[in-house]
MARNU-440240 format. One record per residue (C-alpha): x, y, z; residue number from 0. Coordinates in pm, 1 decimal. Layout:
MARNU-440240
ATOM          X          Y          Z   pos
ATOM          X          Y          Z   NUM
...
end
This chain:
MARNU-440240
ATOM          X          Y          Z   pos
ATOM    -1809.8   -13144.7    -9679.4     0
ATOM    -2056.2   -12955.2    -9459.9     1
ATOM    -1935.5   -12920.0    -9102.4     2
ATOM    -1629.1   -13065.6    -8939.9     3
ATOM    -1560.3   -13436.6    -8902.2     4
ATOM    -1292.6   -13590.7    -8686.2     5
ATOM    -1026.6   -13775.5    -8878.9     6
ATOM    -1076.3   -14151.6    -8870.7     7
ATOM     -839.8   -14340.3    -8645.0     8
ATOM     -644.4   -14575.6    -8865.4     9
ATOM     -479.9   -14900.1    -8760.5    10
ATOM     -138.6   -14921.6    -8603.9    11
ATOM        2.5   -15153.8    -8867.1    12
ATOM      360.5   -15118.2    -8992.8    13
ATOM      391.1   -14791.2    -9185.6    14
ATOM       13.9   -14761.1    -9150.5    15
ATOM      -34.6   -14959.5    -9471.8    16
ATOM     -302.6   -15223.3    -9496.0    17
ATOM     -178.1   -15572.6    -9561.7    18
ATOM     -285.1   -15774.0    -9862.8    19
ATOM     -554.8   -16033.9    -9794.3    20
ATOM     -555.6   -15938.8    -9427.7    21
ATOM     -762.5   -15719.0    -9200.9    22
ATOM     -518.5   -15481.4    -9026.8    23
ATOM     -572.7   -15428.0    -8660.8    24
ATOM     -774.4   -15129.6    -8550.6    25
ATOM     -603.1   -14923.6    -8282.8    26
ATOM     -925.8   -14922.9    -8082.2    27
ATOM     -988.5   -15295.4    -8111.7    28
ATOM    -1148.4   -15447.3    -7804.2    29
ATOM    -1268.1   -15788.2    -7694.1    30
ATOM    -1600.1   -15872.5    -7540.6    31
ATOM    -1559.5   -15900.7    -7164.0    32
ATOM    -1399.6   -16088.3    -7000.5    33
ATOM    -1162.5   -16148.9    -7288.7    34
ATOM     -854.5   -15933.4    -7325.3    35
ATOM     -727.3   -15819.2    -7662.3    36
ATOM     -366.9   -15910.0    -7740.9    37
ATOM     -150.8   -15604.0    -7783.7    38
ATOM       51.6   -15504.3    -8086.4    39
ATOM       25.4   -15747.0    -8374.2    40
ATOM     -110.2   -16022.2    -8152.4    41
ATOM     -398.6   -16101.0    -8384.6    42
ATOM     -157.0   -16164.7    -8668.6    43
ATOM       61.3   -16404.2    -8468.6    44
ATOM      -39.6   -16767.6    -8458.8    45
ATOM       88.4   -16930.9    -8138.0    46
ATOM     -128.3   -17238.7    -8193.9    47
ATOM      101.4   -17517.4    -8312.0    48
ATOM     -151.7   -17614.9    -8578.1    49
ATOM     -139.1   -17261.9    -8717.8    50
ATOM      227.4   -17179.3    -8673.6    51
ATOM      329.6   -17337.6    -9001.7    52
ATOM       84.1   -17123.2    -9200.5    53
ATOM      128.7   -16765.1    -9316.3    54
ATOM     -170.1   -16524.5    -9303.8    55
ATOM     -187.2   -16549.1    -9683.2    56
ATOM     -209.9   -16929.1    -9667.2    57
ATOM     -487.8   -16908.9    -9408.1    58
ATOM     -669.5   -16667.0    -9640.9    59
ATOM     -633.6   -16912.4    -9930.4    60
ATOM     -763.4   -17200.6    -9718.4    61
ATOM    -1068.5   -16994.7    -9625.4    62
ATOM    -1130.7   -16915.5    -9989.1    63
ATOM    -1109.0   -17284.3   -10081.2    64
ATOM    -1354.9   -17367.4    -9804.6    65
ATOM    -1592.6   -17098.1    -9929.5    66
ATOM    -1567.3   -17231.7   -10284.4    67
ATOM    -1622.7   -17591.8   -10177.5    68
ATOM    -1904.4   -17539.0    -9926.9    69
ATOM    -2172.4   -17429.3   -10175.3    70
ATOM    -2125.1   -17442.1   -10555.3    71
ATOM    -2332.1   -17127.0   -10608.4    72
ATOM    -2432.4   -16966.4   -10281.4    73
ATOM    -2721.8   -16715.6   -10287.1    74
ATOM    -2622.8   -16351.1   -10259.3    75
ATOM    -2735.4   -16369.9    -9898.3    76
ATOM    -2899.4   -16651.6    -9704.2    77
ATOM    -3154.6   -16707.5    -9432.9    78
ATOM    -3020.1   -16758.4    -9082.3    79
ATOM    -2838.4   -17087.3    -9034.2    80
ATOM    -2701.8   -17239.5    -8711.4    81
ATOM    -2342.3   -17143.6    -8649.2    82
ATOM    -2284.3   -17514.0    -8593.4    83
ATOM    -2311.4   -17553.7    -8972.4    84
ATOM    -2006.0   -17330.5    -9010.5    85
ATOM    -1827.7   -17537.7    -8745.2    86
ATOM    -1899.2   -17856.6    -8941.8    87
ATOM    -1739.8   -17710.9    -9253.2    88
ATOM    -1421.1   -17628.5    -9066.0    89
ATOM    -1412.6   -17975.2    -8912.0    90
ATOM    -1409.5   -18116.4    -9263.7    91
ATOM    -1151.1   -17860.7    -9374.9    92
ATOM     -859.0   -17723.4    -9176.5    93
ATOM    -1018.6   -17734.4    -8831.7    94
ATOM     -827.7   -17419.4    -8736.3    95
ATOM    -1129.4   -17212.4    -8638.3    96
ATOM    -1340.1   -17466.8    -8449.4    97
ATOM    -1249.3   -17341.3    -8100.4    98
ATOM    -1340.8   -16983.8    -8187.7    99
ATOM    -1672.2   -17089.6    -8341.3   100
ATOM    -1742.7   -17287.4    -8023.3   101
ATOM    -1670.8   -16975.0    -7817.5   102
ATOM    -1916.5   -16771.9    -8024.3   103
ATOM    -2184.6   -17036.0    -7977.3   104
ATOM    -2120.4   -17062.9    -7602.9   105
ATOM    -2144.7   -16685.9    -7569.3   106
ATOM    -2484.1   -16657.6    -7734.8   107
ATOM    -2400.8   -16620.2    -8104.2   108
ATOM    -2606.8   -16913.7    -8223.6   109
ATOM    -2663.3   -16825.9    -8588.9   110
ATOM    -2504.7   -16667.7    -8891.9   111
ATOM    -2641.3   -16506.8    -9206.8   112
ATOM    -2407.4   -16598.3    -9486.9   113
ATOM    -2328.2   -16399.5    -9798.7   114
ATOM    -2179.4   -16507.1   -10127.8   115
ATOM    -1799.9   -16481.3   -10142.5   116
ATOM    -1794.2   -16264.8   -10453.2   117
ATOM    -1579.5   -15973.6   -10337.3   118
ATOM    -1887.4   -15769.1   -10246.7   119
ATOM    -1959.0   -15957.0    -9922.9   120
ATOM    -1862.2   -15671.0    -9688.4   121
ATOM    -2089.8   -15413.8    -9853.8   122
ATOM    -2375.4   -15663.5    -9890.4   123
ATOM    -2345.6   -15783.6    -9530.5   124
ATOM    -2328.1   -15433.0    -9389.4   125
ATOM    -2615.6   -15313.0    -9609.0   126
ATOM    -2840.2   -15595.8    -9495.9   127
ATOM    -2744.6   -15558.1    -9129.3   128
ATOM    -2804.0   -15182.4    -9149.6   129
ATOM    -3157.3   -15208.5    -9292.5   130
ATOM    -3245.5   -15501.6    -9066.9   131
ATOM    -3138.7   -15302.1    -8760.2   132
ATOM    -3391.2   -15034.3    -8854.1   133
ATOM    -3662.5   -15296.5    -8907.1   134
ATOM    -3598.6   -15430.8    -8558.1   135
ATOM    -3565.8   -15091.9    -8391.4   136
ATOM    -3792.2   -15026.7    -8092.2   137
ATOM    -3901.3   -14700.2    -8257.6   138
ATOM    -3920.7   -14773.2    -8628.6   139
ATOM    -4055.4   -14435.2    -8735.7   140
ATOM    -3774.9   -14250.7    -8561.1   141
ATOM    -3512.4   -14493.3    -8693.4   142
ATOM    -3644.9   -14457.0    -9048.1   143
ATOM    -3649.6   -14075.9    -9026.5   144
ATOM    -3295.3   -14077.2    -8887.0   145
ATOM    -3173.9   -14305.4    -9164.5   146
ATOM    -3339.5   -14102.0    -9440.7   147
ATOM    -3183.8   -13783.4    -9303.7   148
ATOM    -2838.9   -13940.6    -9304.3   149
ATOM    -2883.8   -14083.0    -9654.2   150
ATOM    -2989.1   -13738.1    -9780.1   151
ATOM    -2659.9   -13603.9    -9640.9   152
ATOM    -2467.1   -13870.6    -9828.2   153
ATOM    -2589.7   -13728.1   -10158.8   154
ATOM    -2402.2   -13407.9   -10080.4   155
ATOM    -2094.5   -13615.9   -10001.2   156
ATOM    -2108.7   -13778.5   -10343.9   157
ATOM    -2175.6   -13446.7   -10516.8   158
ATOM    -1881.3   -13279.9   -10346.4   159
ATOM    -1656.6   -13570.6   -10442.5   160
ATOM    -1741.7   -13513.1   -10809.1   161
ATOM    -1960.0   -13821.7   -10855.5   162
ATOM    -2238.1   -13708.5   -11086.7   163
ATOM    -2595.6   -13752.5   -10971.8   164
ATOM    -2695.0   -13922.6   -11295.2   165
ATOM    -2445.5   -14196.5   -11208.9   166
ATOM    -2569.2   -14273.4   -10857.8   167
ATOM    -2931.5   -14153.7   -10834.1   168
ATOM    -3098.5   -14481.8   -10935.0   169
ATOM    -2899.5   -14674.2   -10676.4   170
ATOM    -2973.7   -14410.1   -10414.4   171
ATOM    -3347.5   -14420.0   -10487.9   172
ATOM    -3350.8   -14800.6   -10458.8   173
ATOM    -3182.8   -14775.9   -10119.3   174
ATOM    -3414.6   -14500.7    -9995.9   175
ATOM    -3727.6   -14680.3   -10114.6   176
ATOM    -3619.5   -14982.9    -9913.8   177
ATOM    -3587.4   -14770.5    -9597.7   178
ATOM    -3923.1   -14602.8    -9663.9   179
ATOM    -4090.4   -14942.7    -9695.4   180
ATOM    -4012.6   -15022.3    -9330.8   181
ATOM    -4296.1   -14796.5    -9214.5   182
ATOM    -4636.7   -14950.0    -9302.0   183
ATOM    -4803.3   -14799.9    -9607.9   184
ATOM    -5173.4   -14722.6    -9648.3   185
ATOM    -5248.4   -15091.4    -9705.7   186
ATOM    -5068.8   -15187.3    -9387.1   187
ATOM    -4780.3   -15362.1    -9562.2   188
ATOM    -4424.2   -15300.7    -9450.7   189
ATOM    -4076.8   -15436.8    -9505.7   190
ATOM    -3979.3   -15704.6    -9255.4   191
ATOM    -3672.7   -15923.9    -9222.9   192
ATOM    -3818.6   -16194.7    -9446.8   193
ATOM    -3908.2   -15956.3    -9728.7   194
ATOM    -3571.3   -15781.0    -9684.8   195
ATOM    -3402.1   -16116.7    -9745.0   196
ATOM    -3602.5   -16163.7   -10063.5   197
ATOM    -3500.4   -15815.2   -10178.1   198
ATOM    -3131.7   -15877.6   -10106.6   199
ATOM    -3144.9   -16205.9   -10296.3   200
ATOM    -3259.7   -16011.3   -10603.0   201
ATOM    -2937.0   -15912.2   -10786.5   202
ATOM    -3081.2   -15586.2   -10919.8   203
ATOM    -3193.2   -15464.2   -10577.4   204
ATOM    -2905.3   -15608.6   -10377.7   205
ATOM    -2637.5   -15480.6   -10613.6   206
ATOM    -2794.9   -15134.6   -10615.2   207
ATOM    -2729.6   -15110.1   -10241.7   208
ATOM    -2377.1   -15247.9   -10285.5   209
ATOM    -2296.9   -14999.3   -10561.2   210
ATOM    -2429.0   -14703.2   -10365.2   211
ATOM    -2226.5   -14803.2   -10059.7   212
ATOM    -1918.3   -14836.6   -10277.9   213
ATOM    -1974.6   -14488.6   -10423.7   214
ATOM    -2022.4   -14345.8   -10075.2   215
ATOM    -1706.0   -14511.8    -9946.6   216
ATOM    -1511.7   -14375.9   -10241.7   217
ATOM    -1649.2   -14024.7   -10189.8   218
ATOM    -1560.9   -14030.0    -9818.8   219
ATOM    -1201.5   -14128.7    -9897.1   220
ATOM    -1164.6   -13876.8   -10180.7   221
ATOM    -1292.2   -13586.4    -9970.8   222
ATOM    -1062.7   -13675.8    -9682.5   223
ATOM     -764.1   -13790.5    -9883.0   224
ATOM     -519.4   -13644.5    -9632.7   225
ATOM     -641.9   -13902.6    -9380.8   226
ATOM     -592.0   -14194.5    -9617.2   227
ATOM     -284.7   -14115.5    -9827.5   228
ATOM      -14.8   -14364.5    -9741.7   229
ATOM     -271.4   -14614.1    -9615.5   230
ATOM     -401.1   -14729.4    -9952.9   231
ATOM     -221.1   -15008.2   -10132.7   232
ATOM     -312.3   -15250.8   -10405.6   233
ATOM     -465.0   -15553.5   -10226.9   234
ATOM     -261.2   -15802.3   -10429.9   235
ATOM       67.9   -15634.1   -10521.8   236
ATOM       88.1   -15419.9   -10203.9   237
ATOM      206.7   -15131.1   -10419.2   238
ATOM      121.2   -14789.0   -10282.7   239
ATOM     -165.9   -14634.3   -10478.0   240
ATOM     -278.2   -14276.0   -10508.4   241
ATOM     -621.1   -14207.8   -10362.7   242
ATOM     -799.1   -14151.3   -10694.3   243
ATOM     -666.4   -14472.7   -10851.3   244
ATOM     -748.2   -14667.6   -10537.6   245
ATOM    -1105.2   -14537.2   -10530.8   246
ATOM    -1165.1   -14591.6   -10901.4   247
ATOM    -1008.5   -14935.9   -10931.4   248
ATOM    -1059.5   -15093.0   -10589.6   249
ATOM    -1338.2   -14918.5   -10398.8   250
ATOM    -1586.8   -14847.2   -10677.5   251
ATOM    -1522.6   -15168.0   -10871.9   252
ATOM    -1764.4   -15453.7   -10807.3   253
ATOM    -1604.7   -15774.5   -10687.8   254
ATOM    -1316.4   -15604.8   -10504.2   255
ATOM    -1278.6   -15693.5   -10137.7   256
ATOM    -1298.8   -15430.8    -9865.7   257
ATOM    -1036.7   -15384.4    -9598.9   258
ATOM     -986.3   -15163.1    -9296.8   259
ATOM     -963.1   -14835.4    -9490.8   260
ATOM    -1295.6   -14892.8    -9664.8   261
ATOM    -1467.6   -15008.2    -9345.1   262
ATOM    -1347.6   -14701.7    -9155.8   263
ATOM    -1459.3   -14468.1    -9435.1   264
ATOM    -1806.5   -14618.2    -9481.9   265
ATOM    -1882.5   -14637.9    -9110.3   266
ATOM    -1782.0   -14272.2    -9077.1   267
ATOM    -1990.4   -14165.4    -9378.6   268
ATOM    -2303.6   -14337.0    -9243.2   269
ATOM    -2233.7   -14264.8    -8876.4   270
ATOM    -2237.5   -14633.8    -8784.0   271
ATOM    -2111.0   -14839.1    -8494.3   272
ATOM    -1992.4   -15182.1    -8606.0   273
ATOM    -1851.4   -15476.3    -8410.9   274
ATOM    -1645.2   -15702.1    -8634.2   275
ATOM    -1582.8   -16048.2    -8490.4   276
ATOM    -1235.9   -16141.9    -8611.6   277
ATOM    -1220.1   -16516.7    -8670.8   278
ATOM     -854.8   -16589.7    -8740.7   279
ATOM     -799.8   -16919.1    -8560.9   280
ATOM     -515.1   -16781.5    -8349.9   281
ATOM     -670.8   -16824.2    -8007.6   282
ATOM     -884.3   -17091.0    -7851.2   283
ATOM    -1013.3   -16891.8    -7556.4   284
ATOM    -1225.5   -16637.3    -7739.8   285
ATOM    -1286.1   -16410.0    -8035.5   286
ATOM    -1160.9   -16052.9    -8070.1   287
ATOM    -1412.7   -15788.1    -8172.6   288
ATOM    -1275.8   -15494.7    -8370.1   289
ATOM    -1494.7   -15196.1    -8292.2   290
ATOM    -1572.4   -14902.4    -8522.0   291
ATOM    -1742.7   -14617.3    -8339.9   292
ATOM    -1909.7   -14330.4    -8529.5   293
ATOM    -2272.4   -14319.4    -8412.3   294
ATOM    -2340.6   -14011.7    -8196.3   295
ATOM    -2624.1   -14198.8    -8021.9   296
ATOM    -2471.6   -14441.1    -7769.0   297
ATOM    -2804.7   -14618.4    -7728.5   298
ATOM    -2806.5   -14757.9    -8083.5   299
ATOM    -2674.0   -15117.0    -8079.1   300
ATOM    -2376.5   -15172.7    -8310.7   301
ATOM    -2411.8   -15377.9    -8625.8   302
ATOM    -2246.4   -15718.2    -8596.5   303
ATOM    -2038.8   -15877.6    -8872.3   304
ATOM    -1818.9   -16186.4    -8879.5   305
ATOM    -1483.3   -16166.7    -9057.0   306
ATOM    -1281.5   -16463.4    -9171.9   307
ATOM     -970.3   -16388.1    -9379.9   308
ATOM    -1114.3   -16281.4    -9713.6   309
ATOM    -1483.7   -16295.1    -9625.8   310
ATOM    -1761.3   -16120.7    -9429.1   311
ATOM    -2097.3   -16250.6    -9305.9   312
ATOM    -2374.3   -16104.8    -9089.6   313
ATOM    -2348.9   -16211.6    -8725.3   314
ATOM    -2686.1   -16159.2    -8554.2   315
ATOM    -2661.5   -16014.5    -8205.5   316
ATOM    -2663.0   -16271.9    -7930.8   317
ATOM    -3002.6   -16345.4    -7780.7   318
end
């Protein structure tokens, strides 16, 4: 790759291997003030008596059942809904996460933008949040120019990783055209949050962004394999995988969930700051925010996502 990039800081999980159906803890995880992040594996321990009888895998499975039962065929991504709707679903289900949802609501997180639980929810949520952040930037023209410059750099990343242009160029062009549409054209029309939602509900457009982000994540891992070897395991069997097999069969494949390795790689490739609210039901006094920091501009607000075991949604910034 052109220039030097710092190695991503990977989580301090046992043997530095991600856990199946679980988001490993990031070594730089922080909580929103005044909350204090538990040390060590605190997020993976469940002191709540209601939770103590469940393993992380069982909590994951319960979340998946709730996702399957809540909407028979959820749109790829939805309009904003009150976070109280999510609370109601957990009241009818396990009830394990109600206190944390209440904390989010009390602390200004009043809504959620939900994505379909199809294995692509991380990439779709991040893609939407990324474009929407540019739409709502105080200086749209600068934000668009900055984004287009970064996306142009990502082409070189894919090329250097051996991903042929003919394979990714259509997806790249779809992504770039979306960013370009944020600045008003000659007729005065421009992409806004409402029209972005319509675009992301279109499978052809939405999946183009997802596929490009998957290719970019794969390229970032392949080009920096020394930073990821030993961290990549099969998400179901937990068998150690070599980087190329992991990228081909897990990262690039549609419908495969993302975990800490993929999040770290994609945020680094795009130079993004992301705050990931970790909803695990283990504490009633707050929600831990896992923070990924790669944007050189400290004035750019981080993207906000909500993680429940096995699923990601967009969490709009508190008002």
